[in-house]
DOSEDO-151547 format. One record per residue (C-alpha): chain; x, y, z. Coordinates in Angstrom, 3 decimals, decimal comma. Each point is the difference from the previous one (the first is absolute). Layout:
<rs>
A; X; Y; Z
...
</rs>
This chain:
<rs>
A; 18,879; -22,303; 47,589
A; 0,409; 2,863; -2,607
A; -0,355; 2,513; 3,113
A; 1,762; -2,407; 2,494
A; 2,847; 1,562; 1,977
A; 3,553; 0,710; -0,595
A; 1,046; -3,767; 1,361
A; -2,464; -1,565; -2,390
A; 0,746; 2,127; -2,474
A; 3,692; -1,565; 0,087
A; -0,853; -3,461; 0,462
A; -2,306; 0,660; -3,093
A; 2,286; 1,899; -2,021
A; -2,553; 2,336; -0,501
A; 1,665; 3,624; -1,070
A; -2,809; 2,123; -0,251
A; -3,317; 0,052; 1,060
A; -3,899; 0,490; -1,608
A; -0,506; 3,360; 0,573
A; -3,848; -0,092; 1,721
A; -0,161; 3,298; 1,268
A; -0,241; 1,998; -2,948
A; -3,045; 1,714; -0,619
A; -1,032; 2,588; -2,914
A; -3,070; 2,240; 0,964
A; -3,050; -0,258; -1,824
A; 0,478; 3,222; -1,967
A; 3,433; -0,937; -1,046
A; -0,835; -3,221; -1,216
A; -3,003; 1,375; -1,981
A; 2,126; 2,685; -1,383
A; 2,678; -2,586; -0,965
A; -2,257; -2,457; -1,901
A; -1,601; 2,602; -1,810
A; 3,420; 1,655; -1,080
A; 1,299; -3,250; -1,262
A; -3,189; -0,734; -1,737
A; -0,502; 3,341; -1,305
A; 3,433; 1,825; -0,481
A; 2,411; -3,113; -0,183
A; 2,562; 1,978; -1,906
A; -0,324; 2,963; 3,123
A; 0,047; 2,987; -2,643
A; 0,267; 2,632; 2,848
A; 2,514; -1,301; 1,786
A; 2,710; 2,788; 1,000
A; -2,589; 2,546; -0,007
A; -0,285; 0,120; 3,639
A; 3,416; 1,731; 0,496
A; -1,137; 2,711; -2,878
A; -1,755; 3,487; 1,060
A; -3,411; 0,100; -0,952
A; 0,841; 1,985; -3,186
A; 2,291; -2,533; -1,605
A; -2,215; -2,650; 1,181
A; -2,983; 1,698; -1,982
A; 2,147; 0,383; -3,105
A; 1,378; -3,631; 0,492
A; -3,672; -1,443; 0,153
A; -0,792; 2,352; -3,095
A; 2,469; -1,456; -1,856
A; -1,045; -3,403; 1,055
A; -3,154; 0,469; -2,389
A; 1,349; 1,893; -2,401
A; 3,088; -1,535; -0,945
A; 0,563; 2,363; -2,960
A; 1,008; 2,728; 3,324
A; 2,942; -2,502; 0,791
A; 1,197; -0,238; -3,715
A; -0,666; 2,911; -1,958
A; 2,369; 2,097; 2,043
A; 2,781; -2,055; -0,848
A; -1,168; -0,326; -3,558
A; 3,049; 0,879; -3,188
A; 0,258; 0,540; -3,614
A; 2,096; -3,438; -0,077
A; -3,194; -1,667; 1,286
A; -2,176; 1,639; -2,428
A; 1,757; -0,980; -2,986
A; -0,812; -3,534; 1,071
A; -3,271; 0,233; 0,973
A; -0,834; 2,280; -3,223
A; 0,915; -2,842; -2,000
A; -1,641; -2,302; 1,953
A; -3,377; 2,298; 0,020
A; 0,029; -0,074; -3,600
A; 0,726; -3,634; -0,498
A; -3,055; -1,066; 2,213
A; -1,968; 2,586; -1,696
A; 0,183; -1,308; -3,239
A; -1,387; -3,632; 1,649
A; -2,616; 2,110; 2,003
A; -1,867; 0,951; -3,077
A; -0,896; -3,144; -1,790
A; -0,334; -1,568; 3,418
A; -2,563; 2,351; 1,154
A; -2,047; -0,272; -3,182
A; 0,120; -3,387; 0,057
A; -0,722; -0,865; 3,600
A; -2,935; 2,609; -0,067
A; -1,409; -1,798; -2,963
A; 0,382; -3,166; 1,927
A; -2,127; 1,514; 2,883
A; -2,687; 0,808; -2,939
A; 0,730; 3,756; 0,863
A; 0,814; 2,959; -2,781
A; 3,666; -0,351; -0,660
A; 0,850; 3,631; 0,796
A; -0,906; -1,163; 3,795
A; 3,098; -1,861; -0,039
A; 1,756; 2,952; -0,857
A; -1,287; 2,045; 2,645
A; 0,729; -2,575; 2,381
A; 3,699; 0,331; -1,394
A; -0,150; 3,611; 0,899
A; -1,170; 0,724; 3,624
A; 1,231; -2,749; 1,863
A; 3,611; -0,570; -0,610
A; 0,051; 4,260; 1,608
A; -1,287; -1,452; 2,837
A; 2,260; -2,854; 0,615
A; 2,874; 2,034; -0,520
A; -0,870; 2,359; 3,181
A; -1,184; -3,103; 1,958
A; 1,498; -2,710; -1,229
A; 2,974; -1,685; 1,845
A; 1,298; -2,295; -3,116
A; 2,780; 1,326; -2,297
A; -0,829; -2,749; -2,411
A; -3,703; -0,109; -0,365
A; -1,607; 1,311; -2,990
A; -3,640; 0,536; 0,352
A; -2,818; -0,559; -2,585
A; -2,779; -2,128; -0,567
A; -0,043; -4,336; -0,209
A; -1,389; -2,167; -2,055
A; -0,981; -2,502; 3,217
A; -2,144; 2,857; 2,042
A; -1,170; 1,403; -3,063
A; -1,788; -3,539; -0,791
A; -1,210; -0,440; 3,527
A; -1,825; 3,582; 0,085
A; -1,481; -0,673; -3,360
A; -1,500; -3,883; 0,956
A; -1,204; 1,619; 3,236
A; -1,661; 2,972; -1,156
A; -1,033; -1,679; -2,913
A; -2,388; -2,619; 2,371
A; -1,666; 3,707; 0,695
A; -0,461; 1,813; -3,680
A; 1,856; -0,923; -3,195
A; 1,500; 2,913; -1,745
A; -2,209; -0,441; -3,062
A; -2,981; 0,912; 2,171
A; 1,349; 2,646; 1,964
A; 3,056; 1,231; -0,667
A; -0,564; 3,090; 2,005
A; -0,576; -2,133; 3,215
A; 2,549; -2,426; -0,649
A; 2,948; 2,814; 0,188
A; -1,822; 1,549; 2,607
A; 0,929; -3,415; 1,965
A; 3,389; -0,480; -0,934
A; 0,598; 3,670; 1,313
A; -1,819; -0,926; 3,407
A; 1,840; -3,297; -0,079
A; 3,403; 2,197; -0,174
A; -1,124; 2,015; 3,152
A; -1,121; -2,805; 2,344
A; 3,359; -1,900; -0,928
A; 2,002; 3,194; 0,787
A; -1,704; 0,460; 3,317
A; 0,311; -3,697; 0,751
A; 4,114; 0,145; -0,982
A; 0,499; 3,201; 1,978
A; -1,726; -1,429; 3,113
A; 2,015; -2,987; -0,131
A; 3,264; 2,188; -0,144
A; -1,186; 2,213; 2,531
A; -1,110; -2,627; 2,694
A; 2,996; -1,799; -1,144
A; -2,373; -3,272; -1,131
A; 2,262; -0,882; -2,614
A; -0,030; -4,021; 1,783
A; -3,171; -0,092; -1,991
A; 1,643; -0,270; -3,679
A; 2,063; -2,906; 1,230
A; -2,879; -1,991; -0,245
A; 0,692; -0,237; -3,165
A; 2,969; -2,386; 0,023
A; 2,149; -0,622; -2,805
A; -1,153; -2,576; -1,003
A; -3,615; 1,465; -0,748
A; 1,727; 2,904; -1,764
A; 1,356; -2,466; -2,488
A; -2,910; -1,937; -0,752
A; -2,179; 3,212; -0,074
A; 1,970; 1,960; -2,312
A; 1,010; -3,277; -2,340
A; -3,737; -0,814; -0,168
A; -1,079; 3,879; -0,633
A; 2,682; 0,138; -3,124
A; -1,555; -3,068; -1,147
A; -3,598; 1,422; 0,217
A; 1,505; 3,394; -1,736
A; 1,927; -1,467; -2,691
A; -3,154; -1,979; -0,732
A; -2,135; 3,165; -0,045
A; 2,655; 1,840; -2,721
A; -1,559; -2,058; -2,172
A; -2,437; 1,934; -0,770
A; 2,362; 2,791; -1,285
A; 2,521; -2,397; -1,556
A; -3,502; -1,293; -2,166
A; -1,370; 3,368; -0,509
A; -3,370; -0,849; 1,537
A; -2,519; 2,286; 1,233
A; -1,908; -2,137; 2,254
A; 1,237; -1,682; 3,045
A; -0,905; -1,765; 3,363
A; 0,268; 2,427; 3,160
A; 0,506; -3,471; 1,720
A; 3,783; -0,771; 1,262
A; 0,068; -4,204; 0,103
A; 1,913; -1,472; -2,192
A; -3,240; -2,325; -1,528
A; -1,913; 3,368; -0,448
A; 2,885; 1,605; -1,479
A; 0,598; -2,904; -2,573
A; -3,683; -0,393; -0,457
A; -0,235; 4,064; -0,864
A; 3,150; -0,564; -2,616
A; -1,857; -2,584; -1,976
A; -3,770; 1,097; 0,159
A; 0,957; 3,563; -1,624
A; 2,673; -1,812; -2,740
A; -1,553; 1,408; -2,814
A; 1,209; 3,303; 1,179
A; 3,609; -1,223; 0,096
A; 2,074; 2,369; -2,208
A; 3,311; -1,669; -1,836
A; 1,368; 3,288; -0,479
A; 0,210; 0,901; 3,988
A; 1,169; -4,011; 0,713
A; 2,693; 1,011; -2,534
A; 1,258; 3,301; 1,067
A; -0,038; -1,454; 3,916
A; 1,542; -2,770; -0,552
A; 3,285; 2,310; -1,479
A; -0,579; 1,966; 3,313
A; 0,278; -2,408; 2,317
A; 3,387; -1,758; -2,007
A; 1,621; 3,491; 0,153
A; -1,003; 0,734; 3,772
A; 1,236; -3,472; 1,451
A; 3,444; 0,502; -2,758
A; 0,626; 3,206; 1,755
A; -0,340; -1,509; 3,543
A; 2,365; -3,171; -1,308
A; 2,219; 2,664; -1,020
A; 0,160; 1,912; 3,488
A; 0,842; -3,750; 1,523
A; 2,786; 0,000; -2,154
A; 0,913; 3,022; 0,375
A; -0,460; 1,846; 2,969
A; 1,263; 3,248; -0,979
A; -2,628; 0,554; -2,832
A; -2,518; 0,036; 2,916
A; -1,833; 2,896; -1,949
A; -0,588; -1,976; -3,170
A; -2,827; -1,876; 1,822
A; -0,992; 3,028; 2,612
A; -1,027; 1,704; -3,561
A; -1,030; -2,627; -1,640
A; -3,602; 0,230; 0,943
A; 0,169; 3,839; -1,380
A; 1,545; -1,023; -3,161
A; -2,992; -2,832; -0,434
A; -2,695; 3,093; 0,521
A; 2,075; 2,344; -2,216
A; 0,313; -2,423; -2,873
A; -3,127; -1,310; 0,157
A; -1,912; 3,292; 0,004
A; 1,951; 1,026; -3,096
A; -0,883; -3,200; -1,550
A; -3,683; 0,275; 0,774
A; -0,093; 3,755; -1,259
A; 1,761; -1,107; -2,871
A; -2,469; -2,906; -1,304
A; -2,888; 1,470; 1,515
A; -0,084; -2,853; 2,579
A; -3,478; 0,520; 1,472
A; -1,160; -0,631; -3,234
A; 1,914; -3,068; -0,783
A; -0,604; -2,721; 2,979
A; 2,629; 1,994; 2,823
A; -2,436; 2,129; 2,661
A; 1,374; 3,196; 1,180
A; 0,280; 1,534; 3,377
A; -1,835; 3,124; -1,084
A; 0,104; 3,436; 0,876
A; 1,898; 1,144; 2,898
A; -0,707; 3,529; 1,381
A; 2,832; 2,185; 1,035
A; 0,135; 1,782; 3,282
A; 0,968; -1,513; 3,836
A; -1,937; -1,606; 2,572
A; -3,437; 1,562; 0,252
A; -1,389; 0,252; 3,752
A; -2,046; -3,146; 0,394
A; -0,878; 0,468; 4,103
A; -3,549; 1,189; -1,105
A; -0,283; -3,291; -1,332
A; 1,060; -2,144; 2,627
A; -3,333; -2,031; 1,574
A; -0,887; -1,157; 3,016
A; -3,647; -0,807; 0,068
A; -1,055; -3,142; 0,965
A; -0,400; -1,381; -3,370
A; 3,526; 0,294; -0,697
A; 2,161; 0,198; 3,118
A; -0,357; -3,675; 0,725
A; 1,613; -1,071; -3,637
A; 2,569; 3,122; 0,122
A; 0,815; -1,488; 3,738
A; 0,263; -3,271; -0,951
A; 2,171; 0,508; -3,007
A; 2,542; 2,816; 1,617
A; 0,783; -2,455; 2,780
A; 0,274; -3,058; -1,992
A; 2,067; 1,506; -2,357
A; 2,208; 2,681; 2,282
A; 1,138; -3,093; 1,864
A; 0,842; -1,282; -3,074
A; 1,828; 2,975; -0,838
A; 2,005; 0,696; 2,857
A; 1,458; -3,437; 0,185
A; 1,066; 0,202; -3,570
A; 1,817; 3,634; 0,831
A; 1,454; -1,266; 2,948
A; 1,686; -2,978; -0,979
A; 1,143; 2,078; -3,322
A; 1,439; 2,792; 2,071
A; 1,399; -2,372; 2,687
A; 1,807; -2,558; -2,624
A; 1,365; 2,960; -2,177
A; 1,249; 1,666; 3,355
A; 1,725; -3,002; 0,909
A; 2,500; 0,170; -3,238
A; 0,864; 2,849; 0,855
A; 0,619; -0,420; 4,314
A; -2,852; 2,118; 0,506
A; -3,098; 0,183; 2,238
A; -3,443; 1,214; -0,489
A; -2,700; 0,541; 2,581
A; -2,878; -2,144; -0,695
A; -2,273; 2,456; 2,080
A; 1,198; 2,759; -2,047
A; -0,510; -1,637; -3,161
A; -3,898; -0,581; 0,944
A; -0,330; 3,582; 0,911
A; 1,469; 1,150; -3,158
A; -1,992; -2,871; -2,312
A; -3,780; 1,575; 1,771
A; 1,435; 3,659; -0,385
A; 0,376; -0,928; -3,958
A; -3,447; -1,757; 0,114
A; -2,126; 2,615; 2,083
A; 1,592; 2,863; -2,297
A; -0,185; -2,320; -2,908
A; -3,741; -0,076; 0,444
A; -0,610; 3,649; -0,003
A; 1,864; 0,090; -3,070
A; -1,740; -2,220; -2,773
A; 2,853; -3,048; 1,312
A; -0,755; -3,495; 0,796
A; 2,198; -2,378; 2,210
A; 3,456; 0,573; 0,018
A; 3,245; -1,892; 1,607
A; 3,063; -0,763; -0,960
A; 0,333; -2,723; -2,670
A; 2,795; -2,346; -0,196
A; 0,741; 0,299; -4,210
A; 0,347; 3,902; 0,355
A; 1,660; 0,218; 3,452
A; 2,680; -2,585; -1,365
A; 0,694; 2,184; -3,181
A; 0,227; 3,385; 2,456
A; 2,435; -2,382; 1,887
A; 2,326; -1,102; -2,831
A; -0,319; 3,470; -1,331
A; 2,078; 1,283; 2,985
A; -2,239; 2,211; 1,897
A; 1,092; 1,425; 3,235
A; -3,112; 1,505; 1,631
A; -3,896; 0,164; -0,336
A; 1,044; 3,008; -2,572
A; -0,295; -2,260; -2,488
A; -3,469; -0,171; 0,172
A; -0,810; 3,870; -0,038
A; 2,061; -0,642; -3,202
A; -2,691; -2,499; -1,491
A; -2,579; 2,017; 1,105
A; 1,436; 3,094; -1,862
A; 0,276; -1,878; -3,130
A; -3,758; -1,530; 0,344
A; -0,940; 3,647; 0,840
A; 1,555; 1,321; -3,302
A; -1,546; -2,976; -1,579
A; -3,478; 0,980; 1,248
A; 0,310; 3,351; -0,913
A; 1,468; -0,256; -3,687
A; -0,035; -3,544; -1,184
A; -3,050; -1,947; 1,359
A; -1,502; -0,063; -3,453
A; 2,907; -1,084; -1,854
A; -0,688; -3,625; 1,906
A; -3,584; 0,112; -1,505
A; 1,276; -2,325; -2,635
A; 1,384; -2,645; 2,202
A; -1,303; -3,668; -1,143
A; -1,860; -1,839; 3,024
A; 2,274; -3,143; -1,297
A; 3,361; 2,167; 0,874
A; -1,450; 0,287; 3,663
A; -1,255; -3,720; 0,283
A; 3,682; -0,648; -0,990
A; 1,635; 1,789; 2,780
A; -2,561; -1,563; 2,528
A; 0,777; -3,518; -1,180
A; 3,444; 0,286; -0,153
A; 0,007; 2,353; 3,367
A; -1,665; -3,254; 1,772
A; 2,117; -2,455; -1,316
A; 2,581; 0,741; 2,751
A; -2,904; -0,212; 2,614
A; -0,354; -3,722; -0,548
A; 2,772; -1,904; 2,442
A; 0,131; -3,093; -1,294
A; 3,725; -0,252; 1,811
A; -1,315; 1,125; 3,312
A; -2,675; -2,271; 0,152
A; 1,928; -2,998; -1,100
A; 2,661; 1,067; 2,920
A; -3,092; 0,573; 2,491
A; -1,327; -3,738; -0,880
A; 3,782; -1,309; 0,649
A; 0,526; 2,212; 3,280
A; -3,623; -0,098; 1,716
A; -3,033; -1,804; -1,569
A; -2,279; 1,928; 2,562
A; 0,902; 3,172; -1,226
A; 0,138; -1,242; -3,610
A; -3,679; -0,925; 0,406
A; -0,729; 3,793; 1,374
A; 1,401; 1,023; -3,308
A; -2,076; -2,266; -2,252
A; -3,146; 0,809; 1,724
A; 0,451; 3,623; -0,564
A; 0,664; -0,857; -3,668
A; -2,476; -2,387; -1,292
A; -2,731; 2,201; 2,567
A; 0,423; 3,213; -2,513
A; 0,533; -2,011; -2,646
A; -2,735; -2,038; -0,167
A; -2,255; 1,857; 2,579
A; 0,472; 3,817; 0,571
A; 3,014; 1,987; 1,304
A; -1,859; 0,385; 3,545
A; -0,699; -3,632; 0,368
A; 3,603; -0,716; -0,750
A; 1,494; 2,563; 2,279
A; -2,163; -0,863; 3,018
A; 0,455; -3,438; -0,384
A; 3,458; 0,229; 0,099
A; 0,332; 2,594; 2,830
A; -3,073; -2,646; 1,890
A; 2,728; -2,921; -0,533
A; 3,070; 2,251; 1,070
A; -1,879; 1,089; 3,526
A; -1,326; -3,687; 0,344
A; 3,481; -1,090; -0,313
A; 1,171; 2,472; 2,793
A; -2,572; -0,893; 1,948
A; 0,944; -3,694; -0,173
A; 3,369; 1,155; 0,910
A; -0,938; 1,498; 3,336
A; -2,829; -2,487; 0,736
A; 2,722; -2,843; -0,441
A; 3,146; 1,161; 1,200
A; 3,035; -2,075; -0,545
A; 1,552; -1,946; 2,627
A; 2,949; -1,502; 0,182
A; 2,142; -2,192; 2,428
A; 3,454; 0,930; 0,458
A; 3,397; -2,265; 0,708
A; 3,414; 1,260; 0,408
A; 2,643; 0,138; -2,344
A; 3,469; -2,135; 0,731
A; 2,801; 2,322; 1,350
A; -2,338; 3,051; 0,480
A; -2,353; 1,844; 2,250
A; -2,368; 0,250; -3,098
A; -3,509; -1,395; 0,085
A; -1,651; -0,465; -3,545
A; -2,974; -2,015; -1,223
A; 0,177; -3,505; -0,485
A; -1,466; -0,342; -3,045
A; 2,181; 2,733; -1,713
A; 2,756; -1,668; 1,660
A; -0,071; -3,925; 0,520
A; 3,354; -0,249; 1,628
A; -1,286; 2,202; 2,846
A; -0,324; -1,819; 3,186
A; -2,865; 0,116; 2,142
A; 0,597; 0,636; 4,145
A; -0,689; -3,055; 2,142
A; -3,092; 0,069; 1,863
A; -0,607; 3,343; -1,239
A; -2,108; 1,359; -3,162
A; 1,125; 3,294; -1,347
A; -2,965; 1,608; -1,967
A; 0,502; 3,457; -1,793
A; -3,715; 2,389; -0,715
A; 0,647; 1,897; -3,127
A; -3,020; 2,629; 0,075
A; -2,173; 1,929; 2,423
A; -2,235; -2,033; 2,331
A; -3,908; 1,068; -0,881
A; -3,226; -0,769; 0,755
A; -0,263; -1,706; -3,876
A; 3,333; -2,467; 0,149
A; -0,326; 0,044; 3,749
A; -2,130; -3,694; -0,225
A; 2,395; -1,567; -2,514
A; 3,445; 1,045; 1,795
A; -1,613; -1,720; 2,946
A; -0,632; -3,451; -1,786
A; 3,094; 0,347; -1,959
A; 2,308; 0,420; 2,829
A; -2,017; -2,549; 2,219
A; 0,276; -2,498; -3,200
A; 3,701; 1,073; -0,226
A; 0,131; -1,286; 3,773
A; -1,626; -2,936; -0,690
A; 2,307; -1,144; -2,934
A; 3,193; 0,987; 2,178
A; -1,381; -2,112; 2,702
A; 0,057; -3,078; -2,396
A; 3,195; 0,500; -0,933
A; 1,733; 0,163; 3,389
A; -2,191; -2,690; 0,819
A; 1,928; -2,260; -2,545
A; 3,519; 1,083; 1,214
A; -1,291; -0,990; 3,161
A; -0,134; 3,844; 1,524
A; -2,719; 2,250; 1,167
A; -1,207; 3,575; -1,175
A; 0,441; 2,309; 2,764
A; 0,224; 3,270; -1,248
A; -1,482; 2,068; -2,910
A; 2,246; 3,306; -0,993
A; -2,253; 2,416; -1,954
A; 2,518; 2,294; -1,846
A; -2,172; 3,509; -0,604
A; 2,365; 1,804; -1,697
A; -2,446; 0,479; -3,061
A; -2,843; 0,645; 1,780
A; -0,659; 3,823; -0,184
A; -3,320; 0,291; 1,821
A; -2,364; -2,136; 1,946
A; -3,352; 0,883; 0,558
A; -2,349; -1,473; 3,200
A; -1,237; -3,184; -1,931
A; 3,741; -0,605; -0,624
A; 1,229; 0,410; 3,538
A; -3,096; -2,356; 0,929
A; 1,392; -2,677; -2,538
A; 3,262; 0,244; 1,568
A; -1,935; -0,997; 3,395
A; -1,729; -2,907; -1,422
A; 3,302; -1,107; -1,241
A; 1,178; 0,053; 3,464
A; -2,636; -2,123; 1,299
A; 0,180; -2,354; -2,606
A; 3,837; -0,707; 0,615
A; -0,487; 0,123; 4,039
A; -2,617; -3,047; -0,123
A; 3,195; -1,849; -2,021
A; 2,228; 1,346; 2,454
A; 2,133; 2,248; -2,770
A; 0,945; 3,404; 1,093
A; 0,209; 3,011; -2,185
A; 2,365; 2,751; -0,531
A; -0,270; 3,078; -2,397
A; 3,645; 1,464; -1,639
A; 0,335; 3,681; -1,417
A; -3,641; 1,299; 0,160
A; -0,072; 3,456; -1,529
A; -0,773; 3,079; 2,136
A; -4,049; 0,208; -1,152
A; -0,427; -3,559; 0,439
A; 2,048; -0,073; 3,449
A; -2,190; 3,397; 0,877
A; -3,086; -2,118; -0,696
A; 0,859; -3,197; 1,852
A; 1,104; 1,881; 3,096
A; -3,047; 1,987; 0,482
A; -2,513; -3,114; -0,652
A; 1,829; -1,287; 2,269
A; 1,187; -2,946; -1,789
A; 3,490; -0,008; 1,065
A; -0,194; 0,339; 3,517
A; -2,909; -2,130; 0,852
A; 0,434; -2,866; -2,978
A; 3,393; -0,501; -1,168
A; 2,250; 1,960; 2,300
A; 2,763; 2,643; -0,350
A; 2,897; -3,157; 0,369
A; -1,830; -1,173; -3,144
A; 0,766; 2,725; -2,412
A; 2,685; 0,503; -1,535
A; 2,543; 2,664; -2,385
A; 1,171; -3,061; -2,675
A; -1,030; -3,847; -0,743
A; 3,744; -0,733; 1,106
A; -0,669; 1,515; 3,583
A; -3,370; -1,437; 0,096
A; 1,355; -3,789; -0,911
A; 3,625; 0,549; 2,255
A; -2,874; 0,920; 2,979
A; -1,875; -3,094; -0,496
A; 2,494; -2,480; 0,128
A; 1,599; 1,789; 2,822
A; -3,709; -0,898; 1,213
A; -0,109; -3,439; -1,142
A; 3,299; -0,513; 1,521
A; -1,196; 0,871; 3,546
A; -2,801; -2,076; -0,217
A; 1,846; -2,810; -1,032
A; 2,592; 0,265; 3,044
A; -3,238; 0,450; 2,302
A; -1,512; -3,388; -1,379
A; 3,573; -1,566; 0,439
A; 0,470; 1,279; 3,616
A; -3,529; -1,264; 1,083
A; 0,347; -3,519; -1,799
A; 3,312; -0,083; 2,312
</rs>
């Protein structure tokens, strides 16, 4: 049929034939597959026509994006970047100190982590909007994992060394993902997982800030809700009403600044500098009233000076490396997901694009060098990046400006933050975390996809009632299980014709679509592999049985099964065997089988396996469903005319 002679083609109305002779050498097929898997964006397209020197320079600019934008940099752009850099620096100071405290690290480490990494991102990063710094979720995750091995109160030096070592492994992991184009690993963190995980993390971070808001000295190192609430009431004799009152005032001030930004977007800078104002006002107040003597604990001494070299503090011995690798990999994946998602969402608002693999390399370099210079894990936090975006940043130079501001603070102003009340830092964290609890998005997930909602809730409940690792792992596991179910149980549908057109669509979606008499048209919409071949065989035969019953009810016989393979992107040997088994089963029922629109990757294997030549025949392979139906009708007519002639 599909490859019949020209006369037959004219009878059948078939204009084109399926190309069954197309072959690709194995090397070409392998190269094409690898390219689509690891280089879907084809970043080096067009390099082949360039001379060697130009190709080398183009490759260097690809890995060092600063070489792309720096030569075109102008004073006009710097004006915007200067304003944006100063604005995010005012946010980086309180956030750096706060998130370091959240990780139970010395507050100065938070400032160190806001100095060196932004410089590296300005060189290797591809986003014009991302602002680099520490993040609450990764800080808490690192602390929860490392505290299973050592508590900061028991051995503060080893605790800090594990943070540096974890940052090193995070950097190596992220750089490797970027260099080897393995960003698809991050795709296993679905939006539903991130929504639930961040919401749960925000919830437990807020609960943990009760320690600072109530002026407590002792607290549980665990992160689950029951342990945190139990610890709050167990140490209720440590509650300080002075801290609580001051904390409520700070929280109301910060929430009011955010509300003002929503009402008057042009005053975004008010909410941006509000955390810094809380630190300044709180520090002055604590200094004047001697807060540390009256129920308002303070940060304590912060020494001046830039980041000390910490490469000698990295620990690769058996005792430390296992926990450092675990903490580094878990927090590294989370940091990548957050940083890349933030960068992409902000780039879309400016109709720009960022390269996820470049971002991985940039984050990796930040964390490797950061681990050598007394920094812990950094990425692109949403709050700081959003402020950078709204402040009008033009290039990554805003990160350089922020870094210079932090440098000045480290050299001259760090000791002034000695009197910063811990309750001020807790207030900043609480207000920042409130924005991460996406209630509306969770409701939206429930309305649109109940399974996505379940994935979100598994992450949320796992983080809140167990641990961050359990919550994240369970949600990712459920997401992967769902993906595997989609592969193992692919959708098939019966096609019918839309009246007045040559279009065939799913009869469930379009109930008015008409079935073709004596024929069953099925559409397979996924690759056919060993994992789903058995299911597809049973499903196809069940479709055939149901259609036979329908045909008998109308006094007809089912004589043809047409499989639309346009959605089948690949097939393996088990899948080919399944098609052979289906063909044998249909033969026993005197039902013929035809294929339509098989793709190149499928026809190659069907031809090489002998399925088309020895089993179904080249005449049963068609370009479209319409061609297949036309040919089958013609065959039925010829068969009917022969039977009529023999009866005469």
